[in-house]
N, C-alpha and C positions, 0 to 999 in steps of 0.2 A: 283286958280290953284295949285295942290298940284303935289309933283314930287316924287321920290322914297325916302325911309327913309335915313337921313343922318348918317354917320359913327358916333358912340357913342350915338345915339338915341335910343329909345325903337324900338324893331323891326328889328334893324340892327344886323348882315347882314339880307338882306332880302331873299325871295326864288330866286330873281333874280340878286343877288350880282354876280360882276364880281369876278373870284378867280383868284389868283396867289398863288405860292407856293414855297417852298425851298426843294430841294431833296438833300439827303445824305446818308451816311451809317457810323455812326448813324447820327441822325438829331434832336433828341429831345432836346438837349441843346442849339439849335441854337436861337440866340436873333434876326434872322432876320424876323419871324412874328411880333415880337414886335415892332420891328422899322417900318415894312411897315405898320401895323395897326395904329400906332400912326401918321403916315404920312396921312393915308386915313381919319383918324378922323379928322384931323386939316384941310384938304381939302374939307371935307363934302362929300365925296365919299362913295357910296354905294358899296365898294369893301372890300374883305377880303383875308387876307395870312395865310395860314395853312402849317405845317410841313408833307412832304411826306416821309417816309422812304422808300428807295427803295435799295433792294438787287443787289450786283453788276450784277448778271446774268439777272436782269429784266430790265436794264437800256436800252436797244434797243428797248424794248416795251414800257416803260414808257413815252419816249419824244412823240412819234405818239399818244399815249394814252392822253398826255395833249392837244394836237390839236383836238383829237376827242371829248373830253369833253368839249371843249370850253374854256378852261385856256387863261388867257391873257398872262401869261409868268411864267418863272421859275427863281428862284435864284439857283445857282448850287454851292455845297460846297464839301468838301473831301468826297470821293476820284474821284470825277468823272469830274472835270473840264477838264482835256485832253481827256478823252473819249467822253464827249459830244461835244467837237470840231469837232470830226470825225463823229458825227451823223446828226448834223443840217445841213439844206439844203444850207445855206451861212453864212458867218461870216462878221463881220465888219474889217477893216483893221488891227486894233489893235489886235482883237482876232485871226486872221490869222497868224500875225507875232509871237504872244505868242504860238500858237497851244493850246490855253486854252480858256475856255468860263466859265464865272460864272453868266451869265444872258441870259435867253433865251425870245425872243419877238415872240410871236406866231402871224404871219401876215397871211392875207388870202391865200398868195400864199406859205407859208412854214414857218418852224422854223428858226429864224435868231439869231446866237450867237454873243455875245458881251463880253467884259471884261473890268469891271468897277474898278478892284483892283487898278491899278496904278494910276490913276485919283484920284480915292478915297483917296490913300496914299497921294499925293501931296496936295490935299485939307486938310488934316488933318495936315499936316506940318504947313501950312499957318494958319489954325484956331488955332491949339492946342500949336503951340511952335513960331507963327509968323515968321517962317522959309521959305524964298524963295530960291529954289535950284539953281536958276541963278547965273553962275559964280563960284558955290561953288564945293569944292573937297569932293566927297562922297566915302564911302566904304560900300559894301553890302555885308554881311556873308551869303553865301548860293546860290545855282544855281537851286533851284526847282521852280515851278511855281509861288509862291508868290515871290520870288526873281527875276525873269525874268520879271514880271510885274513891280516891284519897278525900275529895272534898265532902262527899257524902258522909263518909266513915268519920272525918272529923267533926262535923256537924253533929251527927248522933253520938259522939263521944262528949259533945258539950262545950265545944270550942266557943269562945266568945265572939270571934271574928274569923271569917275564912275569905282571904281575898285572892282573887284568881288574876293572874297575870297572863295574858295570851297575846299571840300575834294577831289573831282575828278577833275583832271585838264581839262579833254575834256569837260564836263558840264560846268565848270567856264568859260572857252574860249567861248562856244555857247552863255552862258548869256552875257558876257562881248561884243559880237559881236552886240547885240540888241542896245548898246549904241552908235555904229558907231566910228567915230574918237576919242570919249570921252572915251570910254571904253577900259579896259585892265584888264588882271588878276593880282592878287597880292598875298601878303602874310599878316599875322595878323598885323605885324609892320606899314603897310601902314595906319593902324587906327589912329597911333599917329599925323600924320600930316592932317588929316580930318576934315572938317568941321561938317561933318554929318556921323555918323555909324549907321547902320541898321543891326539887328539881324532878317533875314528873313528865318530862320530856326525853326523847332517846338523844339529845344533845351529850356528846361525849362517850357514846356507846360504841366500844371497839368494834372493828369490822363493819360498820355500817356507813352510809353517806352522812350522816350526823356526827360523826366521830370528831370532826373539827369544827362544827358550826359554833357560833358565839352563843353562849347561855342567855337565856332570857333575863336573868337575875345576875348581875356582875357580883361575883363573890368578895369584891373590894366593898360591898356595902354592909358586909357582915361583920361582927365582931364578937368579944367575950359575952357569955350570958345568953347566947343564942344557940339554938341547935340547928344544923344544916344537914339535911337528909336528901341523898340521891337515890332514886328507885333504881338506877343503874348499877348493875354489880359487874361489869366487865369494861374496863379494869376494875381491880380492886387495889386501892381507892381510885376513884376518877379524879380528873385533874381540878375539876369544880371543888371536889372536897377538900384537896389538897391545899388550894388557895384559900378555901374558908377556913380550914384550920389553921393555916399561918395567920390570919386575922385574928385568930383566938376563939373562933366558935368551935362548939362540939360538934361531932360529925357521926354519921351513921350511914351506911351503905345500904344497897338494896337486897342483899343477900336474906336478911331477916324476913322481909316482907315474902320473899320466895318461901322460905321454909315455913311460915306461919300460914300462909295461905294453903300450901300444900297439907299442912296438918289438918286444917279445916276440912279439905277434901276427904282426907282419910276418915274423918268422923261422918260426914255424910254418906259415903259408901258403905262404911262397916257397921257404924252405929257404936263404935268404941272410941273412948278417948285417945287421942294421938299421943304417941311418945315423943314428945317434940325434942327433949333432949337427945334422944337416938338419933332423930333426924338432922339435928344441928351437929353432931359428932360425924355424921356420915359425909357432910360437905363442907366442915369448917376449914378444914386444911386443903381443900382443893382450890386449882386456879381454874374458874371455868373456862371452857373453850370460847374462843371468839366466834360468833355466829358468822355465816355467811351473809354478805349484803342482802338485807331485805328481809332477815330473819330477827 
């Protein structure tokens, strides 16, 4: 008995392959198809992931189009996570709380939005730094979508305190509220007493206007015994991580969060456990392409 061609074999993807994609603007630099396709190959699935550039004005028609074409799902990257949350038919509790969607599952009865960023972040902490947030004091620099996902995930993982440092007080307060009784707003000096300090802003990201902006938290405030994590992974490492390491802090870049959030997307789409190590092997030696400004 023969079945469909397996990922990685001659003839894959087949004419009947299940298709998923990543949407963004721009999206050519995205590593998501590499990660997804590595997972499909490892699992022996006749599935394929491709990048779909979507102009901002076309988003409202792109999502129904994915369903009409029979796609199984979409990964959502900048700048569409908030906008997609308003378009999907329903969302998971976490995506609803965050008001942001990074993964769409096409179900028979509609488009379902999920957000795997926060859970992917915590998984990256545990794998890459052997760091468990439970009972730890954490500082998150930033109050945007990525920061909100991190704040909520740290609180759900049992962090004793999640301090949000932001440039806009109201946005910082909204982000801190996601952590419930563990959350509060703070100042950069709070980083000195934290176990974990996270840069959840685009500061330092190559190819963007924020590449040379000053960080919200001066790495000079960090020292031995602390973990500094930068969600940015272009370049690897960022200057902020280099300076934190020079102060004696342990460091972790943002590639792990990318891998683990993609692994969770694989599980949502396929119902199979993601082959995380195969996904890591697909990108560990890569130098990610610098995105175009605004990407």
